Structure formats: C-alpha cells, structure tokens
C-alpha positions as CSV (number, residue, x, y, z in Angstrom):
1,X,22.3,16.5,-2.0
2,X,21.9,14.8,1.4
3,X,18.7,12.7,1.4
4,X,17.1,10.4,4.0
5,X,14.8,7.5,3.2
6,X,12.4,6.8,6.1
7,X,12.1,3.0,6.1
8,X,12.0,0.3,8.7
9,X,13.7,-2.3,6.5
10,X,16.8,-1.5,4.5
11,X,16.5,-4.8,2.7
12,X,13.2,-4.1,1.0
13,X,13.5,-3.9,-2.8
14,X,12.0,-0.4,-2.9
15,X,14.3,1.0,-0.2
16,X,17.4,-0.7,-1.7
17,X,16.6,0.6,-5.2
18,X,16.0,4.1,-4.0
19,X,19.4,4.2,-2.1
20,X,21.2,2.7,-5.2
21,X,19.6,5.1,-7.6
22,X,20.3,8.2,-5.4
23,X,23.9,7.3,-4.9
24,X,24.2,6.6,-8.7
25,X,23.1,10.2,-9.3
26,X,25.7,11.5,-6.9
27,X,23.6,12.0,-3.8
28,X,24.4,11.1,-0.2
29,X,21.6,8.8,0.8
30,X,20.9,7.4,4.3
31,X,18.2,4.9,5.4
32,X,16.7,5.8,8.7
33,X,14.4,3.5,10.7
34,X,11.3,5.7,11.4
35,X,10.4,4.1,14.7
36,X,14.0,4.8,16.1
37,X,13.6,8.5,15.5
38,X,12.4,10.8,18.3
39,X,11.6,14.4,18.3
40,X,12.6,17.6,20.1
41,X,9.6,19.8,19.5
42,X,10.3,23.4,20.1
43,X,9.4,26.6,18.4
44,X,13.0,27.9,18.2
45,X,14.8,24.9,16.9
46,X,12.9,21.7,16.2
47,X,15.2,18.6,15.7
48,X,15.0,14.9,15.1
49,X,17.2,12.6,17.1
50,X,18.3,9.1,16.2
51,X,20.1,6.5,18.3
52,X,21.2,9.2,20.8
53,X,22.3,11.8,18.3
54,X,20.8,14.7,16.5
55,X,20.3,14.0,12.9
56,X,22.0,16.4,10.4
57,X,20.1,18.7,8.1
58,X,18.8,16.9,5.0
59,X,17.9,18.5,1.7
60,X,15.0,16.0,1.3
61,X,13.3,13.0,2.8
62,X,11.6,10.1,1.0
63,X,9.0,8.6,3.4
64,X,8.4,4.8,3.0
65,X,6.0,4.6,5.9
66,X,4.1,1.3,6.4
67,X,0.4,1.4,7.2
68,X,0.9,-0.1,10.7
69,X,3.1,2.9,11.7
70,X,1.2,5.7,9.9
71,X,0.6,7.8,13.1
72,X,4.2,7.8,14.3
73,X,5.7,7.9,10.8
74,X,3.7,10.9,9.7
75,X,4.7,12.7,13.0
76,X,8.4,12.1,12.2
77,X,7.9,13.3,8.6
78,X,6.1,16.4,9.9
79,X,9.0,17.2,12.2
80,X,11.4,17.2,9.2
81,X,8.9,19.5,7.4
82,X,9.1,21.9,10.4
83,X,12.9,21.9,10.0
84,X,12.5,23.1,6.4
85,X,13.3,19.7,4.7
86,X,11.6,19.0,1.4
87,X,9.3,16.0,1.7
88,X,8.5,14.0,-1.4
89,X,5.1,13.2,0.1
90,X,3.9,15.6,2.8
91,X,2.8,14.1,6.1
92,X,-0.8,15.4,5.7
93,X,-1.0,13.8,2.2
94,X,0.1,10.4,3.6
95,X,-2.5,10.6,6.4
96,X,-5.1,11.5,3.8
97,X,-4.3,8.6,1.5
98,X,-4.2,6.1,4.4
99,X,-7.8,6.8,5.3
100,X,-9.8,5.0,2.6
101,X,-13.0,6.8,3.3
102,X,-11.5,10.2,3.4
103,X,-9.6,9.5,0.2
104,X,-12.8,8.5,-1.6
105,X,-14.7,11.6,-0.3
106,X,-11.8,13.9,-1.5
107,X,-11.7,12.2,-5.0
108,X,-15.5,12.4,-5.3
109,X,-15.4,16.1,-4.4
110,X,-13.0,16.6,-7.3
111,X,-15.3,14.7,-9.7
112,X,-12.8,11.8,-10.2
113,X,-14.4,8.5,-11.4
114,X,-15.0,6.0,-8.6
115,X,-16.9,2.7,-8.0
116,X,-20.2,3.5,-6.3
117,X,-19.4,3.2,-2.6
118,X,-21.5,3.0,0.6
119,X,-20.5,3.4,4.3
120,X,-22.6,2.9,7.4
121,X,-22.2,2.1,11.1
122,X,-25.6,0.5,12.0
123,X,-26.9,-2.9,11.0
124,X,-30.4,-1.6,10.3
125,X,-29.0,0.2,7.2
126,X,-27.5,-3.0,5.5
127,X,-30.3,-3.8,3.0
128,X,-30.5,-0.2,1.7
129,X,-26.7,0.1,1.7
130,X,-26.5,-3.0,-0.6
131,X,-29.3,-1.7,-2.8
132,X,-27.8,1.7,-3.1
133,X,-24.5,0.5,-4.5
134,X,-26.3,-1.5,-7.2
135,X,-26.9,-4.8,-5.4
136,X,-24.8,-8.0,-5.6
137,X,-22.2,-9.0,-6.5
138,X,-20.4,-6.3,-4.5
139,X,-17.1,-5.8,-2.8
140,X,-16.7,-5.3,1.0
141,X,-13.5,-3.7,2.2
142,X,-12.0,-3.2,5.6
143,X,-11.0,0.5,5.9
144,X,-7.7,-0.6,7.5
145,X,-6.9,-3.4,5.0
146,X,-3.7,-3.5,2.8
147,X,-2.4,-5.6,-0.1
148,X,-5.9,-7.1,-0.7
149,X,-6.3,-8.3,3.0
150,X,-9.8,-7.6,4.3
151,X,-11.3,-7.4,0.8
152,X,-14.2,-9.8,0.1
153,X,-16.4,-10.4,-2.9
154,X,-20.0,-11.2,-2.0
155,X,-21.9,-12.9,-4.9
156,X,-25.4,-12.6,-3.5
157,X,-27.3,-10.0,-1.4
158,X,-27.8,-12.6,1.3
159,X,-24.0,-13.4,1.5
160,X,-23.3,-9.6,1.5
161,X,-25.7,-9.1,4.5
162,X,-24.0,-11.9,6.5
163,X,-20.5,-10.6,5.8
164,X,-21.4,-7.0,6.6
165,X,-23.2,-8.1,9.8
166,X,-20.1,-10.1,10.8
167,X,-17.7,-7.2,10.3
168,X,-20.1,-4.8,12.1
169,X,-20.3,-7.3,15.0
170,X,-16.5,-7.0,15.3
171,X,-16.8,-3.2,15.3
172,X,-14.8,-3.1,12.1
173,X,-15.2,-0.1,9.7
174,X,-16.0,-1.2,6.2
175,X,-16.8,0.1,2.8
176,X,-19.3,-1.5,0.4
177,X,-18.5,-1.0,-3.3
178,X,-20.1,-1.9,-6.6
179,X,-18.3,-4.8,-8.3
180,X,-16.9,-3.7,-11.7
181,X,-17.5,-6.9,-13.6
182,X,-16.0,-5.8,-16.9
183,X,-12.6,-5.3,-15.2
184,X,-12.3,-9.1,-15.1
185,X,-10.2,-9.3,-12.0
186,X,-7.6,-6.8,-13.4
187,X,-6.6,-3.3,-12.6
188,X,-4.0,-0.8,-13.8
189,X,-1.3,0.5,-11.4
190,X,-0.1,3.9,-12.5
191,X,3.1,5.3,-11.0
192,X,2.7,9.1,-10.8
193,X,5.7,11.4,-10.1
194,X,4.9,15.1,-10.0
195,X,2.3,15.8,-12.6
196,X,3.1,12.8,-14.9
197,X,2.4,9.1,-15.1
198,X,5.9,7.7,-15.5
199,X,5.0,4.0,-15.8
200,X,1.9,1.8,-15.8
201,X,1.3,-1.9,-15.7
202,X,-1.8,-4.1,-15.9
203,X,-2.2,-6.5,-13.0
204,X,-4.3,-9.6,-13.5
205,X,-5.5,-11.7,-10.6
206,X,-4.6,-15.3,-10.3
207,X,-7.1,-17.9,-11.6
208,X,-10.3,-17.7,-9.5
209,X,-9.1,-14.6,-7.7
210,X,-10.8,-11.2,-8.1
211,X,-8.0,-9.3,-6.3
212,X,-5.2,-8.4,-8.6
213,X,-2.4,-7.8,-6.0
214,X,1.0,-9.2,-7.0
215,X,1.4,-10.3,-3.4
216,X,-1.6,-12.6,-3.9
217,X,-0.2,-14.4,-7.0
218,X,-1.3,-11.9,-9.6
219,X,0.7,-11.2,-12.8
220,X,1.8,-7.9,-14.4
221,X,2.4,-6.7,-17.9
222,X,3.1,-3.3,-19.5
223,X,0.0,-1.4,-20.6
224,X,-0.6,1.6,-22.8
225,X,-2.8,4.1,-21.1
226,X,-5.5,6.2,-22.8
227,X,-5.5,10.0,-22.3
228,X,-8.5,9.7,-19.9
229,X,-6.7,7.1,-17.8
230,X,-3.5,9.3,-17.6
231,X,-5.6,12.4,-16.6
232,X,-7.5,10.4,-14.0
233,X,-4.3,9.1,-12.4
234,X,-2.7,12.5,-12.3
235,X,-5.8,14.2,-11.0
236,X,-6.1,11.6,-8.2
237,X,-2.5,12.2,-7.1
238,X,-3.2,16.0,-7.1
239,X,-6.4,15.5,-5.1
240,X,-4.4,13.7,-2.4
241,X,-1.5,16.1,-2.6
242,X,1.1,13.4,-3.2
243,X,4.3,13.9,-5.2
244,X,5.1,10.2,-5.7
245,X,2.3,7.6,-5.6
246,X,0.7,4.6,-7.1
247,X,-2.9,5.1,-8.4
248,X,-4.9,1.9,-9.0
249,X,-7.5,2.2,-11.8
250,X,-10.3,-0.1,-12.9
251,X,-11.4,-0.1,-16.5
252,X,-15.2,0.2,-16.6
253,X,-17.9,1.0,-19.2
254,X,-18.1,4.4,-17.6
255,X,-14.4,5.2,-18.0
256,X,-11.5,4.7,-15.6
257,X,-12.4,4.5,-11.9
258,X,-9.9,5.0,-9.1
259,X,-9.7,2.1,-6.6
260,X,-6.9,3.4,-4.4
261,X,-4.1,5.9,-4.1
262,X,-1.0,4.5,-2.5
263,X,1.6,6.9,-0.9
264,X,4.3,4.2,-0.6
265,X,4.0,2.2,-3.8
266,X,6.2,-0.8,-4.2
267,X,8.8,-0.4,-7.0
268,X,9.7,-4.0,-7.7
269,X,6.7,-5.1,-9.8
270,X,6.5,-2.0,-11.9
271,X,10.2,-1.7,-12.5
272,X,10.5,-5.3,-13.6
273,X,7.3,-5.1,-15.7
274,X,8.3,-1.9,-17.5
275,X,12.1,-2.0,-17.4
276,X,12.1,1.7,-16.2
277,X,14.4,3.2,-13.6
278,X,11.6,4.6,-11.5
279,X,13.8,5.0,-8.4
280,X,16.0,7.3,-10.5
281,X,13.0,9.3,-11.6
282,X,12.1,10.0,-7.9
283,X,15.5,11.6,-7.5
284,X,15.0,13.6,-10.7
285,X,11.8,14.9,-9.1
286,X,13.6,15.8,-5.8
287,X,16.4,17.6,-7.7
288,X,13.9,19.7,-9.6
289,X,11.8,20.6,-6.5
290,X,14.7,21.3,-4.2
291,X,16.5,23.5,-6.8
292,X,13.2,25.3,-7.6
293,X,12.5,26.0,-3.9
294,X,16.1,27.3,-3.5
295,X,15.7,29.6,-6.4
296,X,12.3,30.9,-5.1
297,X,13.8,31.5,-1.7
298,X,16.8,33.4,-3.2
299,X,14.5,35.5,-5.3
300,X,12.3,36.4,-2.3
301,X,15.4,37.2,-0.3
302,X,16.7,39.6,-3.0
303,X,13.3,41.2,-3.3
C-alpha cells in the first residue's frame, strides 16, 4: 500500500518508528509536512498539492497533527478524506479530541467515568464552581494546554480562587476538576487501536509532582488492566471516533476515570515500557480497514 504520514518533523521518534514499521511490512511510506500541503477544493476533483506538485493517490494517511496546527492540519486531513483516502483518525474526531470541554461533554453523555468538572466564564461564579466540584484541593486546567502545561493543583479554596481569577483576567478558558487523591500522582496510558487496548503503562509523576507526564520527568512501567479499565478506554476511543489514540485513566475509588483522549499519542514511552511493536500494529489496523473497505465497495458494485 501507499501510505502518507502527516507530520511536521520526520525526526520525531513516533514518526520515524511509523515509517520504519510500515516499510518493514512492505508498504511505501512517505512523510509529508502538513503545513507545506495546500488544497485545490473542487467538487469534481479535489486534490492536495505539495511543494508545487499534485500528491499521488494514497491508500491511507496517518495524521500526526500537533495541537498548535490543529485547524490547518485537520483541513488537510479532511481534503484527503474527500479524495477517498482512508484516514486512521478522521479530521472531525481529531477536532473533537482537541477540544477538552467538548471531549468531556461527549464522554459524559456516553456515561463514561470522569473526574467531576466545572466550567464558567464569569468571576462571580468562582465560589460555587469550586464548591460544586467538591472543594479544594482541586485541579485547574487551561483548555489549550498540552503535556501538562497549564495544569495547576490548588491546595486550598483561597488559592483556587486566586488562580481562577488570574486565568479569567487573562481571558483564558479553564476547566476546574476534582483532585483524585487516591491516584497518587499516577495515571494509566492506554494505547487503543480499533476496538482493543493493545498496550498500557502506568506513569508516575516525579517526586513532589502531581502531573505524571513523561515530559515532566515522570517514569513508566507496564501495568495489567482490569476489565473495567479496558472497557473504559475502548469506550472513550469510540465516543471520540478515533481509530488510534491514547486514553489516560485515573484509578479512583469510584472506578476508572478518563482524564484525556489523545489523537496523536507518543509511541516512544509506551513502546519502551512494554517492548511492543505498536507502530507495526497501526499498519495491521490500516491493512484490515483498507482491505475491508475495498471488499465492501466491490460487493456494492456487484450488487
């Protein structure tokens, strides 16, 4: 198959591994810088152009779109979809997952476990907002934050009020969430491909750090998931409509709670922690989906 990876940096571990794994399985894999793509939008023959040339027809694309280029990146992915190319993560699903508030509302609608969360735009709601999520300590998150940036733990109601007022003064959109104390600064990253959790690792925050991100000095180890944790991760991926994603869970006394669903999960930490060829599994998923779509189209054509 001819497959394109939409990525701005060919040297990133995840991009490199995907190219290696695809080629090892006999596919022709190209890395395309998303921001250098431009589109010819027409009803008769939509195309994507790149460095002055029309791109060929691909069997599938793997979008590795950074949060800072979500708008343009999803537009490029959508153009490929218009051309009939299979997309591992559809553009609408990526947009959905990048909006933290929308994600939580969709997950809540599906009855998936979540930390109690509040959202407000006016400073006169702050006291009730804090009270409604269970009081301090609580977590305050910037809607646009990534990799633990813009996430603050407020130990007291007074500190929470001051932080929320400061963010609101900057016109920043924030979420206020209950702090799951029993998680102990750890979370579980589940890698979901299709309708299955293919790998999982427990990430523990560095000493004195409540955020477990590996980018912030956290450590990772293999973890065995319970049936409920597996089901929660798969259901969260389905609710977002993502074919390949990372689902971050917190272990609480009320069962697993989804913290985030990531449409471009990094592969380095989880491949090294588990020893699994996750990049190869992505191509297994593509092969299955593209072949299934081809069979369905052939059957419809014969009918």
